[in-house]
N, C-alpha and C positions, 0 to 999 in steps of 0.2 A: 772608521770610528775609533777614537782613542780611548784609553782606559778610563778617563773621567767622563765619557759620554759626549765629548765635543767632536763633532765631525771635522775632518781635516780641511774642509772647504769653509768652515766657519771659525777658524781658530786664531784669527787676527781682526783687529778693528776694521781694516780696509775691506776685508772679505765680508764682514757683517754689514758694513755700509752698503756694499753692492747688493747683498740679500735684501736689506731693508728698502733700498731704492726700487728694487724689482717686486718685492712683495707688498710693501706698504707705501708705495711711491707717493700716493695722493694724501696720506695721512700727515698730520702736523708732527714734525720732528723737533723743532725749536720755536719758541716765542720769546720776544724781548719787548720790554716796555721802554720806549724812549720818547722824550718830550710829551709824555702822557698818553701815548698811542701805542697799542700792542702791534708789533710786527710779527709775522709768522713766516716760516719756511717749512715746506714738505720734505720728506725724506729725499724725494728726487731732486728737489732745489738744493737741499744741503749738500748732496753728493756733487752736484755741479759746482757749488761754491768751494767745496774741499778740493775737488779735482783741479780747479784753477789755481787755488793757492799752492797746492803741492807742485804743480808744474812751475809756478812762479818761483818758489823757494829753491827748487832745483836749478832754475835758470841763474839765480844769483849765487849758486855755489853750495847749497846745502847738500851733503854727501852722506852716504851710508856710514853709521858709526858716529856722526856728529851729535852734539847735545844742543837742542834748541830750547832756551829758557823762555817761559811764558809768565808775564807779570800783569795782573789787572784784575778788575772785579769780573764777577761771573757774566760773560757775554757769549752768545753764539759763535762769534768770530774767533774767540780765543779757544773755545772747545774745538772748533774746526782746525785750528793750528796744531792741535795735538795730533789729530788723525792725518793731517797733512804731512806733519813731520814723520810719522810712521810709514806712510806711503813712500816717503823719500829714503826710507831705511834709517832715519835718525831717531834720537830718543828725546821725547818731551820731557822737560823738567820744569814744572810749574813752581812758582815762588809765591810766598805770601805777599799780598799787595800792600799790607800795613807795615811790612818790615822796613826798617830804616836802611840807609845806603850801606853802612858798615855790615849789617847782617846779610844784605844781598851779595856784598863782595865776597864773603866767605864761600857761599854756595856757587856763585858763578865762576869763581876761580877754582874751586875744588872740582867742579864737573867739567871745567875747561870749555864752557859754552862758546861757540863761534858766533852764534846768532841769538838775538833777543827779539821776541814779539812783545811790545809794551802796549798797554791799553790806552794810555793817554800821556799828556805832558808831565804830570807828576811823576809817573813811572820813569819816563825818558830822563827826566832831570836827575833822578837817583842814580841811574846807570851812568849818565855822563859825569856825575860827580866822582865816580870811582873808576872811570874807564882806563885812566893812565895805569892803574894797578891791575888791570885785567889783561893778562898776556895773550889770551886766546881770542878775545872778542874782536869781530870784524864788522858786524853790521847790526843796527837796530831797526827793526821794522815797527812803525807805530800805527795804531789804529785810528785814534781820533786826532784829526789834524789841527784842532782849535789850539791856538797859542804857539804853534810850531813854525809859523811862516818865516821868520826871521832867524831860524836856527841855521847852523852850518850843516848842510846836508851831505857832507863828504862821506859820512858813515850812517846816514839816516835815509830810510826809505819808506814811503807811505804804504800801508797794507793794501789800499786799493790799487796802487801801481803795481805791486807784486801779483795781484790777482789778474789785473789787465794783461800783464806780460804772459801770465800763465795761459789766459784764454787764446793768446796768440802763438803759444808754444808750437814749435814744429814737431813733425811726426817722430823725429829721433828722441826728443825730450819725452814726449808722451809714452813712446815705446819703452824707454828706459825705466820709467816709473812703473809701468805695467810689469816689466821684468822684475823689478825690485819687490813689488807686492806679491808676485808668484813665488819668488824665493822664500819669502818669510813664512815662519811657522811657529808652533807653540813654544819652541825653545829660544826665540828671539826676544830681546828686551821690548816690553811694552811701554814702560814709563820708569822714571826714577823720581821718587818722592823723599824729601828730607824730613827726618824725625823732628820733633819740636824742641829738642835740646834741653830736656829738663835738668839733666846733671852735667852737661858739657856741650861741646860743639855738636851741631846737627850731624847726623849720618845719613848718607845718600843710600836709600833702600832700592836695590834694583829688583823690579818686578817683571816677570816674564809674560809673555802672552797667555801662556797656560795659567799661570798664577791668577791673572785677572779674568780671563774668559771662563775658565772652569769655575771660579768662585761666583762670578756673575750668573752663570747658568743655574748653579745649585741653589744660590739664594733667591733668585727670582722665581724658580720653581717652588721653592719652600713656601712662599707667599702668593703663589699663582699670579705673578705679575704679567701683564700682557700689553699689546700695543693700545689698548683702550685706556691705560693708566696715564697719570701725569705727575710730574714732581716739580717742586720749586727749588732751583738751584741758586742758593744764596750763601752758602758756607764756603770758606776759602778754598780756591781751586787747588791750592797746594796740599790740601788736607786729603788723606786717602779715602775718607768717608765720601767726600764729594766726587772723587774720581770714580769710586765704584758705583755710586748711585746715578751720577749725572753722565757717566761715560759708560762703564762696564754693563750695568743692568739696563741702561737706556738702549744701548746697541744690541744687547741680547734679546730683550723683550720688544724693542721697537716702540717704546712709549715716548711721550713728549716731554722735553726739558724746557722749563719756563724760567727766564732770567728777569729778576725784578729791575727797576729803573736805578734804584740806589738803596744803600742800607736804610736811609731815612724813610723810604716809601715801601720798605719790605712788607711791613704789616698790612698796609692797604693793598698792595699788589697780591699778597697771600689771599685776602678776602676775595679779590676779583678773579683769581685763577681757581681757587678752590681745589687743590690737588687731591688726588685720591691715595697718593703714597707720599709720606712726609717723614723727614728725620730732623731732629733738633737735639742739641746737647741739653742736659738737665737746666743749665742756666736760662735757656730760652724758655722752657716751660715754667721755671721759677718766676721769671719776669712777667710772663703773661698772667699767671695767678696772682702775682703781687698787684698788677693793674686792675684785675678783676675785683680784688678785695678793696683796693682804694675806691673804685667807682661805687662799690656797695656801701662803703662807709659814708659816701656822699649822698647816697640815695635817701629817699623818704622812708619814714618808719614802716609804712605798710609794705613797700617794696622789699625792704630789708627782711621783714618777717616772713614774707612769702618765699624769698630766696632761701633763707635758712631752713624753712620747713621742708622745701622740696629737695634741698641739698641733703638734709638728714635722711630723707627717704632714698635718695640716689646712692648715698654711701652704704645703705643697708641692702639694697636689692639691685643697684645699677650693674655692678660687676657680674652678677649672676645672670641678669638678662643679656648682657653682652656675650657671655659665654654659652647661651642657650640652655641654661640650667633651669630647673622648675622654680617657679615664683608664684606665690598665691595670687588668685585672680584680682583681688581688691588692690593688692600692692602694684600689679601689673597695670591695672586701670589708672591708679593714681600716678604712676610713673609716666604713662602716656600723656596724661594731663600735664605733667612736669615738662615733658618733652615740648609740648605746644607752648607753654608759657615761659619756660625758663631755660631748659637744656639746649633746645633747638636755636632759639634767638642767641644764646650765649656762644654756641659752637659757630653760628654764622658770623658773629661779631669777631671771633678769634680767627676766622678763616679756616676752621677745621671741619666744617659741615660735611664735606664730601670724603673726608679721609677713611679709607678702607683699612689701610695698614699704616700704622705710625711707630717710629722707633726712637729710642733715646739711648745714648751711650757716651763714653768718654769719661764720665765721672758717674758715681753712684747718684741716683736720684732719691730724694726723700721719699719714704713710703707714703706719707700723707699726700704729698704732690702727685705722685704716681696714681694713687687711689682716686684723687679728685677727677683726673681726666677720664679714667676708665668708668667712673661712676656716672659721668654725664654722657656716656655712650661712645667715646673715642677709643678705638682699639690700639691703645698705646702699649708698646711692648719694649722689653729691654734686649740689648744684645751686648756681647763682650767681644772685643776685637782689638787688633793692633795693625799698624802699618805693615809689619813684617808678615802678617797673615793675610794680606789683601782684605782687611777688615775682620771678616767673619771667623770667629772661634766658637761662639754659642749663639743660639737664638732661642726665643720662646714660641713654642707652637701654640696655635689658638686653642684655647680651653685649658692651657697650663701656664697661664701668665700669673706671675707672682712678683711682689715687690722685693722679696728677700733673696731672690736668686736671679742669675743671668741666663737661665735656660739650660738646654741640652746641647750636646755638640752638634754644630752645623753639618749638614750633609758632607760626608767625605772627610770629616775632621776626627782625629783621635785625641783624647786627652788623658794625661796621667798626672798624679800628684807625687811630688818627690818626698823624701823623707822629712825634709824641713818644711813641708807645706806649699812649696813653690809649684805653681801650675805650669805644666809643659804641654805643648800640642805639636801635631804635624798634620799636614794637609796638602791638597793640590795647590792651595794658596800660599804656601810657605815661600818666603823670599828667596831669591838666588844668592844674593851676598850684600854686604855693605861695599859700596864703591870705594875702591882704593883703601880698604881697611880690613885686610884679612885676619887680623888679630881679634877685632870686634865680632867678625863673622864666626870664627871658630869658638869664641867664648859664649856666643848666643845660640848658635845652632851646631848640633853634634853630627857625627858621620852618618847617623841613622836618620837625620832629618828632624829631630826633636828640637823645639825651640823653647828656651826659657823666657817666660813672660815677665818675670820680675815681680809677679803678683802672688800673694799667699791665698790659699782657698782650699775648699774640700768639695767632694762630690757627695750629695746626699744619698743615703741608702734608700733603696726603693724607688724614688723619682728619678734618679740620675741627673738631677739638676746640679749645676755648679753654683757654689756660693763663694764670692770673692770677700775676703776679710779686709785687705789693704795691700799697699805696695809691700813686697817682701822686705825690701831694704829699709822701710819706715816702720815696720812691725818690730817692737823691742819689748823691753821689760823696764818697769819702774825699779827704784831701789829696793822696794819691798819684794820684788819678783813678780808682781802682777803684770798681766799682759797690757802692753801699750799699743794701740791702734789708732793713730791720729786721724786718719781719713774718715773713719767710721764716725768719730765724734764731731769732726767738722761738718759732715753731711747732715747730721742731726741739727746742728746750729743753723745751717743754711736753709733748713726747711722754713724758717720764720721769714716772712717777707721783709722784716727790717734788717736782716743780715744778708749782706751781699757776699762776703767772703770770710773765712775764718781760718787761722793757722794755730794748731795746738802742739804744745811742747811737753816733754816729760820723760823721754828716754833716759834711764839711769838716774832720774831725780826722785825726790820724795813725793812729789804731787805733780799734777798736770796744770798748766796755765795756757792762756789763749790770747791771741790778737784777733780783733774783730774789726771788719769794715762794714759800716752801716750802708744800707741802700738808700742813696740820696732821694730818689723818687718816692719811695714808701715813707721814710722818716720825714722828709720835706712836706709830704702831704699831711702827715700827723701834726707837724709843727703849725702848718697853716690853720688847720682846724682847731688847734688849741691856742691860737694867737701868740705863738712863740716866734719871735723875730730872730733872724740869724743872717749873717752876711757872707758866710762862706761854709764849705763842707767842714772845714776844721772847726769852726765855731759851733756848728750843730753837733758835731761828733762828741764834743766835750761838754755839752750841756748836761746838767745833773739829772734832769728828767729823762734824757735819752739814755744815760747810764742805768737809771732805774728799770727802763724798758729791757735793755739788754740783760741786765742782772736777772730779770725775771725769766727771760728765755734760757739763759744759762742754768738757773735753778731747775727748770722743767727738764732740761737735757740731763742734768745730773740725777733727777728722780727716775728718768728712764734708764739711765745707765745702771743705777743701783739695783734695778730688777734683773740685770744681766750678770749672773755670777762670774762669767769669764771677763767681763769689761768693767765691773764696778769700780775697779781701781783707777779708771780713766775719767772719773768725775773731775771737773775743772774747779781748782781751788781759788785761783786768781785770774784776772782778765784785765785787759785795757782796750780802748777803742782807738785805733790808729788815726792819725791826724791827716792821712791822705789815703786814697784808693791804691791798692796794689795795682801795678801798671806794667804791661809787657815792654813799653818803651824804657822803663827804668830797670828792666831785667828781672823783675819780681815774679812775673808770669810768663809762660811760654806764649807763643802766637795762637795756640788753641786754648788759651785761658787756664792752663794747669799751674798750680803753684810750684815755684822753684824753691824748694824747702831750704836747701843748703845755702842759697844765696841770701834768702831772708834771715837765716840764723846769723850769718856773717854781718850783714848790713845793719840789722837791728840787735846786735849783741848787747848794746847798752839797755835797750828796753826789756830784753829777756833777763838780764841780770837784775834789773829793778823789780821784775815780777817775782823773783826768787829771794831777794834780800830783805823783803818786808817793807819797803817804801811804799807811800800812798800816792806818790807822783814822781814823775821823771822829766827832765828837760832834755830835749833832743833837737838836732839839726840834720836835715835830710836833703841830699841832692835829688832833684827832680827834673825830668825832661819835658819841655813844653811842645805843643803840637807842631811848631815850626822848627823844632830840632834844637833850640837853644837850652842851656842848662841853667839851672837856678837852685837856690837853697831856700827851704822853708824851716821856720823855727817853731816849736811848739813845747808847752809843758802839759804832759798827759796825765790824766788821773789813773790811778790804779785801784781796783776794788777787789774785795774778798768776795767769794761766791758762796752761796748756800749749798752744802753738800749733804746729801741724804745720809743720815747715820753719823755725820762728822760735825763736831763743834767748830764754828767758824773760826774762833780764836786759834785753833790748832793749825789752821791753813798758813798763817804767817810765821 
């Protein structure tokens, strides 16, 4: 038994796979919906598939120490490729499937991948586009053969052929793989995951078997996850969250991983599966709530009145009932009626009726949104984590769930706050290094294993809960010396269903300003109900009545900020609604949908200048990337509005 409680015979994925096949062999391990039909594999069947793939990969030359890149949507076959690579002693490197070819080029060349497993023709095409610049690439294994018949197969091999060769592998190949598996232990590399590159080039985060398995064990035990649970695997496979949930915890606890047919069918597939364990970023929960509110606006008057009445009750007593706290008998009876008439049907429509444990992370979630889900009986909690921590730094224990904190340190994690307010941690999940980047490794992790998160926060006295204020590098001061925390303000704005994204500016300046992206679904529905015609996002975004709506939201946020002495100076004085949605393809967001603040400041410097020089409009031209990769330019004249600030005369803003 190792120090973190992981037995030596369970300290790698191949060993856990063998355990699960023996112990839970007849239980479902993977499900996938294809052509409208759910396919299923038990743990025993999954092991047979992975064994065949590992032997086939070894036969075509995958060796110990190699890097195997994996690109595609969530599919059991691609998850199997990760474990098969580990059985060969290689390192799996999943990539974001929506990355453009140039982004893939950096990662593939940086890690020196000799082999790529690609999900379909689209991913193969992107690799072929850059193959002449990839010096280590030798072979592409593709899963879906559709559209691939007339390709030059000199360097292409069907996934099915690799598995077929593996099933026919000789005893020497099988024995060599068994020997590799036996040699592996907690110190060997489990996976390499690339950061989102918020401020520069992505960094390859090397995570060991100990990092992942020990973290999976501790986090699974924290929430009592077992082989009877199930999860929907729909988030990018290159993201550390998906890896720890759909690989680490699934292998440790032995639960079933369900893969939707496509992004377009994800919500319907979620309803069909009804997972008991679910994770989603705040944007997902915001989108669900937006759709709920849109549907209620379209409902009849009686239904709207019933919904609002029961939701008022749910907000008042729902969280207490969820936490097992005392609630008056009358309220409890009314809540039970609400469960039958409103909450239960709503959860079923959302696909969350069976969720026993739900998590959100990545960005701060609006407290009102968070409260909505807990009010209707969904055990939604927050966690705080990073790729470099194998996800988990803090978690919220049942009965201690709050919207304003991210919980207490996860099992085995230590946290300290530096003098400047930056949060540091160390744990069994702390990453080994940044691949080929010793300088960044040394600047992030010290000799004692403490890692700088880059986030500013503090630990509450008494409760021990961690509160995150903002990114440490983004927290600053206004010219007046008042605290400036842009993410805190942005999250308040994004609570409103009409606001998809917001970017706040103000460091070193006299007052704060903001860019706003409207949510086309929510605002478009409003426009339809109010007989407002529009031909494009740009036209709707610049409509005077849309500006009035957003101005109302900004004013409400300002009133909320005015009540916080520490952040009252962050009230927004002026704002504009952008003529386009911020987009990862345009470099404005990361692939995990985080704002790349510095790039936005450079790209839209003309708009920021107009916000601060008193103009009431500004003309701009912006380069955009279309879905097929072509570049174009859009032109627009954007209105700029002053905002109502609590306790401040509007004329002073300009």
